[in-house]
BALOBA-1460 file (C-alpha; in Angstrom, 3 decimals):
// residues 322
<rec num="1" residu="m" x="2.268" y="-14.223" z="37.800"/>
<rec num="2" residu="r" x="3.501" y="-11.009" z="36.418"/>
<rec num="3" residu="q" x="6.917" y="-13.141" z="36.024"/>
<rec num="4" residu="s" x="5.139" y="-15.973" z="34.173"/>
<rec num="5" residu="s" x="3.246" y="-13.625" z="31.977"/>
<rec num="6" residu="h" x="6.884" y="-11.722" z="31.300"/>
<rec num="7" residu="v" x="8.490" y="-15.286" z="30.530"/>
<rec num="8" residu="r" x="5.383" y="-15.806" z="28.141"/>
<rec num="9" residu="r" x="6.066" y="-12.950" z="26.480"/>
<rec num="10" residu="t" x="9.808" y="-13.001" z="25.996"/>
<rec num="11" residu="p" x="9.210" y="-16.036" z="23.160"/>
<rec num="12" residu="v" x="6.523" y="-14.453" z="21.604"/>
<rec num="13" residu="r" x="8.302" y="-10.965" z="21.262"/>
<rec num="14" residu="r" x="11.790" y="-12.488" z="19.522"/>
<rec num="15" residu="l" x="9.626" y="-14.624" z="17.689"/>
<rec num="16" residu="r" x="8.547" y="-11.126" z="15.956"/>
<rec num="17" residu="v" x="11.480" y="-9.644" z="16.151"/>
<rec num="18" residu="a" x="13.365" y="-12.872" z="14.448"/>
<rec num="19" residu="a" x="10.329" y="-12.650" z="11.477"/>
<rec num="20" residu="s" x="10.883" y="-8.873" z="10.904"/>
<rec num="21" residu="l" x="14.644" y="-9.560" z="10.466"/>
<rec num="22" residu="a" x="14.157" y="-12.249" z="8.525"/>
<rec num="23" residu="s" x="11.633" y="-10.482" z="6.134"/>
<rec num="24" residu="l" x="13.868" y="-7.532" z="5.924"/>
<rec num="25" residu="g" x="16.748" y="-9.350" z="5.007"/>
<rec num="26" residu="l" x="14.477" y="-11.307" z="2.057"/>
<rec num="27" residu="a" x="13.355" y="-8.083" z="0.769"/>
<rec num="28" residu="a" x="17.005" y="-7.133" z="0.788"/>
<rec num="29" residu="w" x="17.921" y="-9.955" z="-1.204"/>
<rec num="30" residu="l" x="15.059" y="-9.617" z="-3.523"/>
<rec num="31" residu="v" x="16.346" y="-6.170" z="-4.697"/>
<rec num="32" residu="v" x="20.177" y="-6.313" z="-4.465"/>
<rec num="33" residu="a" x="20.812" y="-9.901" z="-5.550"/>
<rec num="34" residu="l" x="17.343" y="-10.547" z="-7.897"/>
<rec num="35" residu="v" x="16.728" y="-7.450" z="-9.699"/>
<rec num="36" residu="p" x="20.029" y="-7.509" z="-11.816"/>
<rec num="37" residu="a" x="18.852" y="-11.077" z="-12.909"/>
<rec num="38" residu="v" x="15.918" y="-10.225" z="-13.453"/>
<rec num="39" residu="g" x="16.532" y="-7.290" z="-15.601"/>
<rec num="40" residu="g" x="19.661" y="-9.395" z="-17.154"/>
<rec num="41" residu="v" x="22.015" y="-5.786" z="-16.451"/>
<rec num="42" residu="a" x="24.833" y="-4.991" z="-13.816"/>
<rec num="43" residu="w" x="23.938" y="-2.676" z="-11.176"/>
<rec num="44" residu="t" x="26.914" y="-0.518" z="-12.836"/>
<rec num="45" residu="a" x="24.918" y="0.187" z="-15.247"/>
<rec num="46" residu="v" x="21.688" y="1.235" z="-13.533"/>
<rec num="47" residu="g" x="23.526" y="3.409" z="-11.398"/>
<rec num="48" residu="d" x="24.921" y="5.397" z="-14.892"/>
<rec num="49" residu="q" x="21.416" y="5.972" z="-15.574"/>
<rec num="50" residu="v" x="20.637" y="6.757" z="-11.926"/>
<rec num="51" residu="r" x="23.267" y="9.714" z="-11.963"/>
<rec num="52" residu="r" x="22.027" y="11.322" z="-15.016"/>
<rec num="53" residu="i" x="18.889" y="12.206" z="-13.676"/>
<rec num="54" residu="g" x="19.053" y="15.969" z="-12.516"/>
<rec num="55" residu="p" x="17.306" y="17.456" z="-9.261"/>
<rec num="56" residu="g" x="15.227" y="19.705" z="-10.871"/>
<rec num="57" residu="t" x="13.354" y="16.116" z="-12.292"/>
<rec num="58" residu="v" x="13.663" y="14.989" z="-8.960"/>
<rec num="59" residu="l" x="11.619" y="17.718" z="-7.438"/>
<rec num="60" residu="g" x="9.399" y="17.905" z="-9.800"/>
<rec num="61" residu="l" x="8.773" y="13.956" z="-8.717"/>
<rec num="62" residu="t" x="8.654" y="14.538" z="-5.117"/>
<rec num="63" residu="a" x="5.787" y="17.248" z="-6.074"/>
<rec num="64" residu="l" x="3.826" y="14.364" z="-8.195"/>
<rec num="65" residu="w" x="4.374" y="11.921" z="-5.137"/>
<rec num="66" residu="l" x="3.132" y="14.461" z="-2.710"/>
<rec num="67" residu="a" x="-0.044" y="15.507" z="-4.474"/>
<rec num="68" residu="g" x="-1.220" y="11.720" z="-5.397"/>
<rec num="69" residu="l" x="-0.469" y="11.591" z="-1.340"/>
<rec num="70" residu="w" x="-2.949" y="14.354" z="-0.415"/>
<rec num="71" residu="t" x="-5.857" y="13.068" z="-3.379"/>
<rec num="72" residu="y" x="-5.964" y="10.152" z="-1.436"/>
<rec num="73" residu="t" x="-6.798" y="11.892" z="1.937"/>
<rec num="74" residu="s" x="-10.289" y="11.606" z="0.321"/>
<rec num="75" residu="v" x="-10.542" y="8.155" z="0.549"/>
<rec num="76" residu="l" x="-9.999" y="8.393" z="4.656"/>
<rec num="77" residu="t" x="-12.076" y="11.388" z="5.040"/>
<rec num="78" residu="g" x="-14.935" y="9.553" z="3.356"/>
<rec num="79" residu="s" x="-14.532" y="6.355" z="5.762"/>
<rec num="80" residu="l" x="-13.873" y="8.789" z="8.721"/>
<rec num="81" residu="p" x="-16.621" y="11.511" z="9.114"/>
<rec num="82" residu="g" x="-15.388" y="14.617" z="10.753"/>
<rec num="83" residu="l" x="-11.459" y="13.928" z="9.881"/>
<rec num="84" residu="r" x="-9.533" y="16.810" z="8.600"/>
<rec num="85" residu="r" x="-7.384" y="16.676" z="5.342"/>
<rec num="86" residu="t" x="-4.263" y="17.354" z="7.242"/>
<rec num="87" residu="q" x="-5.141" y="14.749" z="9.560"/>
<rec num="88" residu="a" x="-5.617" y="12.076" z="7.177"/>
<rec num="89" residu="f" x="-2.618" y="12.915" z="5.452"/>
<rec num="90" residu="s" x="-0.902" y="12.528" z="8.856"/>
<rec num="91" residu="l" x="-2.560" y="9.142" z="9.539"/>
<rec num="92" residu="n" x="-1.681" y="8.083" z="5.765"/>
<rec num="93" residu="a" x="2.062" y="9.127" z="6.194"/>
<rec num="94" residu="a" x="2.537" y="7.093" z="9.678"/>
<rec num="95" residu="g" x="0.213" y="3.669" z="8.493"/>
<rec num="96" residu="s" x="2.458" y="3.349" z="5.834"/>
<rec num="97" residu="a" x="5.701" y="3.870" z="7.066"/>
<rec num="98" residu="i" x="5.100" y="1.539" z="9.769"/>
<rec num="99" residu="s" x="3.857" y="-0.826" z="6.767"/>
<rec num="100" residu="n" x="6.494" y="-0.425" z="4.879"/>
<rec num="101" residu="v" x="9.183" y="-1.207" z="8.095"/>
<rec num="102" residu="l" x="7.087" y="-4.414" z="9.408"/>
<rec num="103" residu="p" x="6.192" y="-8.074" z="7.720"/>
<rec num="104" residu="f" x="2.260" y="-8.073" z="7.918"/>
<rec num="105" residu="g" x="2.775" y="-4.339" z="8.869"/>
<rec num="106" residu="g" x="-0.729" y="-3.457" z="8.285"/>
<rec num="107" residu="a" x="-1.666" y="-4.406" z="11.073"/>
<rec num="108" residu="a" x="0.621" y="-2.300" z="12.858"/>
<rec num="109" residu="g" x="0.004" y="0.881" z="11.018"/>
<rec num="110" residu="v" x="-3.838" y="0.291" z="11.395"/>
<rec num="111" residu="a" x="-3.125" y="0.446" z="15.511"/>
<rec num="112" residu="v" x="-0.569" y="3.491" z="15.182"/>
<rec num="113" residu="t" x="-3.491" y="5.367" z="12.932"/>
<rec num="114" residu="a" x="-6.342" y="4.116" z="15.302"/>
<rec num="115" residu="v" x="-4.172" y="5.465" z="18.420"/>
<rec num="116" residu="m" x="-4.183" y="9.172" z="16.294"/>
<rec num="117" residu="a" x="-7.477" y="8.958" z="15.090"/>
<rec num="118" residu="a" x="-8.875" y="8.637" z="19.009"/>
<rec num="119" residu="s" x="-7.016" y="11.663" z="20.100"/>
<rec num="120" residu="w" x="-8.809" y="13.298" z="17.553"/>
<rec num="121" residu="g" x="-12.073" y="12.084" z="19.274"/>
<rec num="122" residu="h" x="-13.177" y="9.551" z="17.177"/>
<rec num="123" residu="s" x="-14.470" y="6.552" z="18.538"/>
<rec num="124" residu="a" x="-13.069" y="3.026" z="18.287"/>
<rec num="125" residu="r" x="-16.336" y="1.950" z="16.219"/>
<rec num="126" residu="a" x="-15.834" y="4.915" z="13.940"/>
<rec num="127" residu="i" x="-11.915" y="3.801" z="13.496"/>
<rec num="128" residu="t" x="-12.433" y="0.403" z="13.301"/>
<rec num="129" residu="t" x="-15.105" y="1.350" z="10.273"/>
<rec num="130" residu="s" x="-12.928" y="3.420" z="8.636"/>
<rec num="131" residu="a" x="-10.225" y="0.639" z="8.535"/>
<rec num="132" residu="i" x="-12.629" y="-1.525" z="6.847"/>
<rec num="133" residu="v" x="-13.568" y="0.094" z="4.192"/>
<rec num="134" residu="s" x="-10.551" y="2.394" z="3.449"/>
<rec num="135" residu="g" x="-8.840" y="-1.266" z="3.396"/>
<rec num="136" residu="l" x="-11.332" y="-2.554" z="0.696"/>
<rec num="137" residu="w" x="-11.770" y="0.566" z="-1.121"/>
<rec num="138" residu="n" x="-7.885" y="-0.092" z="-1.758"/>
<rec num="139" residu="a" x="-8.029" y="-3.780" z="-1.987"/>
<rec num="140" residu="l" x="-11.090" y="-3.508" z="-4.627"/>
<rec num="141" residu="f" x="-9.510" y="-1.063" z="-6.948"/>
<rec num="142" residu="r" x="-5.888" y="-2.658" z="-6.956"/>
<rec num="143" residu="v" x="-7.641" y="-5.755" z="-8.090"/>
<rec num="144" residu="a" x="-9.309" y="-3.604" z="-11.141"/>
<rec num="145" residu="l" x="-6.079" y="-2.444" z="-12.221"/>
<rec num="146" residu="p" x="-5.240" y="-5.776" z="-14.293"/>
<rec num="147" residu="a" x="-8.771" y="-5.935" z="-15.922"/>
<rec num="148" residu="l" x="-7.733" y="-2.351" z="-17.039"/>
<rec num="149" residu="a" x="-4.254" y="-3.532" z="-18.429"/>
<rec num="150" residu="l" x="-5.656" y="-6.560" z="-20.473"/>
<rec num="151" residu="a" x="-8.589" y="-4.005" z="-21.713"/>
<rec num="152" residu="v" x="-5.411" y="-1.557" z="-23.209"/>
<rec num="153" residu="q" x="-2.408" y="-3.682" z="-23.764"/>
<rec num="154" residu="g" x="-3.977" y="-7.153" z="-24.534"/>
<rec num="155" residu="a" x="-3.265" y="-10.630" z="-23.706"/>
<rec num="156" residu="a" x="0.389" y="-9.909" z="-23.911"/>
<rec num="157" residu="v" x="0.188" y="-9.384" z="-20.119"/>
<rec num="158" residu="l" x="-1.487" y="-12.454" z="-18.906"/>
<rec num="159" residu="g" x="1.578" y="-14.601" z="-19.044"/>
<rec num="160" residu="h" x="3.343" y="-12.507" z="-16.646"/>
<rec num="161" residu="g" x="1.154" y="-13.902" z="-13.496"/>
<rec num="162" residu="i" x="-1.090" y="-10.912" z="-13.614"/>
<rec num="163" residu="l" x="-3.917" y="-13.760" z="-14.283"/>
<rec num="164" residu="l" x="-3.434" y="-15.964" z="-11.370"/>
<rec num="165" residu="a" x="-2.410" y="-12.903" z="-9.108"/>
<rec num="166" residu="t" x="-5.777" y="-11.344" z="-10.058"/>
<rec num="167" residu="v" x="-8.267" y="-14.364" z="-9.721"/>
<rec num="168" residu="t" x="-6.219" y="-15.100" z="-6.205"/>
<rec num="169" residu="a" x="-6.997" y="-11.645" z="-4.788"/>
<rec num="170" residu="a" x="-10.490" y="-11.405" z="-6.370"/>
<rec num="171" residu="g" x="-11.230" y="-14.332" z="-4.413"/>
<rec num="172" residu="v" x="-9.962" y="-12.777" z="-1.031"/>
<rec num="173" residu="l" x="-12.280" y="-9.826" z="-1.718"/>
<rec num="174" residu="v" x="-15.388" y="-12.269" z="-2.949"/>
<rec num="175" residu="l" x="-14.666" y="-14.256" z="0.864"/>
<rec num="176" residu="a" x="-14.242" y="-10.503" z="2.732"/>
<rec num="177" residu="a" x="-17.877" y="-9.584" z="1.416"/>
<rec num="178" residu="v" x="-19.163" y="-12.505" z="1.809"/>
<rec num="179" residu="v" x="-18.466" y="-12.541" z="5.722"/>
<rec num="180" residu="l" x="-19.547" y="-8.940" z="5.400"/>
<rec num="181" residu="l" x="-22.880" y="-10.385" z="4.246"/>
<rec num="182" residu="r" x="-23.104" y="-13.018" z="6.455"/>
<rec num="183" residu="l" x="-22.286" y="-11.333" z="10.109"/>
<rec num="184" residu="r" x="-25.465" y="-12.050" z="11.615"/>
<rec num="185" residu="w" x="-24.223" y="-16.148" z="11.177"/>
<rec num="186" residu="l" x="-20.503" y="-15.725" z="12.237"/>
<rec num="187" residu="g" x="-22.037" y="-13.744" z="15.280"/>
<rec num="188" residu="r" x="-24.479" y="-16.709" z="16.267"/>
<rec num="189" residu="l" x="-21.307" y="-18.997" z="16.414"/>
<rec num="190" residu="l" x="-19.423" y="-16.931" z="18.155"/>
<rec num="191" residu="g" x="-22.416" y="-16.013" z="20.899"/>
<rec num="192" residu="g" x="-24.832" y="-13.051" z="21.690"/>
<rec num="193" residu="r" x="-22.759" y="-10.192" z="23.003"/>
<rec num="194" residu="a" x="-20.290" y="-11.005" z="19.119"/>
<rec num="195" residu="t" x="-23.177" y="-10.903" z="17.172"/>
<rec num="196" residu="r" x="-24.693" y="-7.157" z="18.344"/>
<rec num="197" residu="f" x="-21.399" y="-6.441" z="18.059"/>
<rec num="198" residu="l" x="-20.776" y="-7.429" z="14.447"/>
<rec num="199" residu="l" x="-24.536" y="-6.173" z="13.536"/>
<rec num="200" residu="r" x="-23.528" y="-2.832" z="14.516"/>
<rec num="201" residu="l" x="-20.376" y="-2.667" z="12.628"/>
<rec num="202" residu="r" x="-22.370" y="-4.319" z="9.443"/>
<rec num="203" residu="r" x="-24.881" y="-0.959" z="10.037"/>
<rec num="204" residu="e" x="-21.722" y="1.290" z="10.600"/>
<rec num="205" residu="t" x="-20.235" y="-0.069" z="7.385"/>
<rec num="206" residu="g" x="-23.076" y="0.333" z="5.401"/>
<rec num="207" residu="r" x="-23.739" y="3.863" z="6.277"/>
<rec num="208" residu="v" x="-20.130" y="4.810" z="5.732"/>
<rec num="209" residu="v" x="-20.272" y="3.357" z="2.320"/>
<rec num="210" residu="r" x="-23.587" y="4.703" z="1.302"/>
<rec num="211" residu="d" x="-22.940" y="8.263" z="2.178"/>
<rec num="212" residu="g" x="-18.883" y="8.454" z="1.455"/>
<rec num="213" residu="w" x="-18.287" y="6.091" z="-1.737"/>
<rec num="214" residu="r" x="-18.331" y="8.940" z="-3.971"/>
<rec num="215" residu="r" x="-15.523" y="10.704" z="-2.131"/>
<rec num="216" residu="m" x="-13.497" y="7.300" z="-1.494"/>
<rec num="217" residu="t" x="-13.908" y="6.625" z="-5.243"/>
<rec num="218" residu="l" x="-13.095" y="10.056" z="-6.483"/>
<rec num="219" residu="g" x="-9.905" y="9.751" z="-3.903"/>
<rec num="220" residu="m" x="-8.919" y="6.332" z="-5.144"/>
<rec num="221" residu="l" x="-9.298" y="7.318" z="-8.761"/>
<rec num="222" residu="g" x="-7.151" y="10.471" z="-8.247"/>
<rec num="223" residu="y" x="-4.488" y="8.706" z="-6.379"/>
<rec num="224" residu="l" x="-3.911" y="6.154" z="-8.664"/>
<rec num="225" residu="l" x="-4.345" y="7.905" z="-11.434"/>
<rec num="226" residu="l" x="-1.179" y="10.442" z="-9.744"/>
<rec num="227" residu="q" x="0.822" y="7.304" z="-9.623"/>
<rec num="228" residu="g" x="0.319" y="5.739" z="-12.371"/>
<rec num="229" residu="l" x="1.642" y="9.490" z="-14.004"/>
<rec num="230" residu="l" x="3.961" y="9.248" z="-11.564"/>
<rec num="231" residu="l" x="5.253" y="5.538" z="-12.532"/>
<rec num="232" residu="w" x="5.771" y="7.177" z="-16.143"/>
<rec num="233" residu="c" x="7.606" y="10.091" z="-15.322"/>
<rec num="234" residu="c" x="10.440" y="7.757" z="-13.342"/>
<rec num="235" residu="l" x="10.703" y="6.209" z="-16.504"/>
<rec num="236" residu="a" x="10.772" y="8.578" z="-18.770"/>
<rec num="237" residu="a" x="13.190" y="10.116" z="-16.398"/>
<rec num="238" residu="a" x="15.547" y="7.125" z="-16.542"/>
<rec num="239" residu="g" x="14.854" y="7.171" z="-20.652"/>
<rec num="240" residu="v" x="11.766" y="4.807" z="-21.044"/>
<rec num="241" residu="h" x="9.145" y="6.469" z="-22.810"/>
<rec num="242" residu="l" x="6.306" y="3.901" z="-22.620"/>
<rec num="243" residu="g" x="2.795" y="4.356" z="-24.467"/>
<rec num="244" residu="p" x="-0.514" y="3.698" z="-22.494"/>
<rec num="245" residu="g" x="-0.434" y="0.592" z="-22.655"/>
<rec num="246" residu="p" x="2.697" y="-1.064" z="-21.037"/>
<rec num="247" residu="t" x="2.348" y="1.813" z="-19.092"/>
<rec num="248" residu="v" x="-1.097" y="0.494" z="-17.278"/>
<rec num="249" residu="a" x="0.199" y="-3.165" z="-17.387"/>
<rec num="250" residu="a" x="3.512" y="-2.361" z="-15.529"/>
<rec num="251" residu="f" x="1.129" y="-0.087" z="-12.903"/>
<rec num="252" residu="a" x="-1.079" y="-3.078" z="-12.602"/>
<rec num="253" residu="v" x="0.985" y="-4.997" z="-11.797"/>
<rec num="254" residu="s" x="3.495" y="-2.885" z="-9.652"/>
<rec num="255" residu="r" x="-0.063" y="-1.938" z="-7.507"/>
<rec num="256" residu="l" x="-1.153" y="-5.651" z="-7.162"/>
<rec num="257" residu="l" x="1.962" y="-6.526" z="-6.000"/>
<rec num="258" residu="t" x="2.027" y="-4.673" z="-2.961"/>
<rec num="259" residu="l" x="-0.592" y="-6.703" z="-1.496"/>
<rec num="260" residu="a" x="2.150" y="-9.523" z="-0.858"/>
<rec num="261" residu="v" x="2.641" y="-9.624" z="2.871"/>
<rec num="262" residu="i" x="5.833" y="-11.485" z="2.613"/>
<rec num="263" residu="t" x="7.952" y="-8.163" z="2.700"/>
<rec num="264" residu="p" x="7.168" y="-5.314" z="4.154"/>
<rec num="265" residu="g" x="4.853" y="-3.007" z="1.154"/>
<rec num="266" residu="g" x="5.946" y="-6.412" z="-0.531"/>
<rec num="267" residu="v" x="8.982" y="-4.373" z="-1.244"/>
<rec num="268" residu="g" x="11.357" y="-6.783" z="-3.938"/>
<rec num="269" residu="l" x="8.425" y="-8.452" z="-5.189"/>
<rec num="270" residu="t" x="6.831" y="-4.944" z="-6.529"/>
<rec num="271" residu="e" x="10.112" y="-4.409" z="-7.961"/>
<rec num="272" residu="n" x="11.046" y="-7.554" z="-9.759"/>
<rec num="273" residu="g" x="7.627" y="-8.240" z="-11.088"/>
<rec num="274" residu="t" x="7.278" y="-5.113" z="-12.615"/>
<rec num="275" residu="i" x="10.599" y="-4.643" z="-13.947"/>
<rec num="276" residu="a" x="10.156" y="-8.805" z="-15.219"/>
<rec num="277" residu="l" x="7.272" y="-7.698" z="-17.334"/>
<rec num="278" residu="l" x="8.644" y="-4.238" z="-18.768"/>
<rec num="279" residu="v" x="11.662" y="-6.184" z="-20.114"/>
<rec num="280" residu="s" x="9.239" y="-8.894" z="-21.451"/>
<rec num="281" residu="l" x="7.548" y="-5.732" z="-23.088"/>
<rec num="282" residu="g" x="10.820" y="-5.443" z="-24.753"/>
<rec num="283" residu="t" x="12.252" y="-2.377" z="-22.480"/>
<rec num="284" residu="p" x="15.447" y="-1.814" z="-22.370"/>
<rec num="285" residu="a" x="16.835" y="-3.207" z="-18.987"/>
<rec num="286" residu="a" x="18.890" y="-0.888" z="-17.203"/>
<rec num="287" residu="p" x="16.642" y="2.297" z="-17.785"/>
<rec num="288" residu="a" x="13.356" y="-0.109" z="-17.108"/>
<rec num="289" residu="v" x="15.165" y="-1.100" z="-13.327"/>
<rec num="290" residu="a" x="16.169" y="2.457" z="-12.900"/>
<rec num="291" residu="g" x="12.809" y="3.466" z="-13.337"/>
<rec num="292" residu="v" x="11.151" y="0.965" z="-11.294"/>
<rec num="293" residu="l" x="14.015" y="1.706" z="-8.491"/>
<rec num="294" residu="l" x="13.409" y="5.214" z="-8.672"/>
<rec num="295" residu="f" x="9.494" y="4.662" z="-8.440"/>
<rec num="296" residu="g" x="10.021" y="2.181" z="-5.622"/>
<rec num="297" residu="f" x="11.451" y="5.395" z="-3.704"/>
<rec num="298" residu="f" x="8.543" y="7.368" z="-3.651"/>
<rec num="299" residu="t" x="6.267" y="4.988" z="-3.242"/>
<rec num="300" residu="y" x="7.757" y="2.814" z="-0.637"/>
<rec num="301" residu="l" x="11.592" y="4.334" z="1.020"/>
<rec num="302" residu="a" x="10.307" y="8.095" z="1.204"/>
<rec num="303" residu="e" x="7.231" y="6.973" z="2.714"/>
<rec num="304" residu="i" x="8.996" y="6.000" z="6.387"/>
<rec num="305" residu="p" x="10.656" y="9.053" z="6.961"/>
<rec num="306" residu="l" x="7.568" y="10.980" z="6.094"/>
<rec num="307" residu="g" x="5.309" y="8.881" z="8.314"/>
<rec num="308" residu="a" x="8.332" y="9.459" z="10.822"/>
<rec num="309" residu="a" x="7.621" y="13.040" z="10.619"/>
<rec num="310" residu="a" x="3.805" y="13.093" z="11.130"/>
<rec num="311" residu="w" x="3.947" y="10.670" z="13.723"/>
<rec num="312" residu="l" x="6.776" y="12.625" z="15.453"/>
<rec num="313" residu="t" x="4.263" y="16.251" z="14.920"/>
<rec num="314" residu="w" x="1.546" y="14.745" z="16.300"/>
<rec num="315" residu="s" x="3.678" y="13.212" z="19.517"/>
<rec num="316" residu="v" x="4.491" y="16.944" z="20.083"/>
<rec num="317" residu="r" x="1.459" y="18.430" z="20.180"/>
<rec num="318" residu="r" x="-0.352" y="15.907" z="22.186"/>
<rec num="319" residu="a" x="2.130" y="16.275" z="25.051"/>
<rec num="320" residu="r" x="1.718" y="20.319" z="24.385"/>
<rec num="321" residu="s" x="-1.723" y="19.732" z="25.047"/>
<rec num="322" residu="g" x="-1.789" y="17.420" z="27.603"/>
């Protein structure tokens, strides 16, 4: 029986590995091959722009990036009562690292953060509730960004897929809200035990939202404000000086496309969408590409070693305490 079970699991593992490699290959192609085509610029020109950025500027951008991550801890502490800010920082870093490496990595990231949170004494129900609430808070604010872009930039942003992406994402959020509100009906379909579980989950979700919505909202607003400032500074470091309207529009496209799960963290799709919008708004191509890739370095690539360090630190402390 054990051998049969192992045989059955092996094709599934191979399929997961193949899917991961295919997704990473797609992400690499989207960046290496498609970014120059979308921007209409050669990599040599982009490299020239990047080399002009001094180490002092990079240090300042790093501090701004870390400040944004620290601000985001309010979302996690608001959704998981009793969680300390330092613990929330580690949870976010480790979960983001996994999500940025694996396709559909959000589930794996949640699993990693669940293990870490459980080691600090949080119950499975509280961790599940936190994952649901913080996930919805993230999606809600990312969907709201295009509406802000439309308000400050006008109809010029509608021709770049923002409207379609916003409507699609909003539809998913509405569906999720309907499911949460109709958990009793869903539970009846699944059985009595499922009904009790889903009703308890809804009560816990409602309690967390009532008690923590202010902290979570302020955390998300501060986090997105600092990330938007980081994008503006990355573009400025590359030689692009945008007004409020184009900056908000570019940031809205960038953050909305992170919801795409075709590639890990939406990498490739996010950069190309943002570059296409900036170029269409008249931004010089080489500086725009360099600035967007610099922003992607902080919001995607740099999160991987940071998350690995957070996971390793947690593992060492757990082993010592055990």
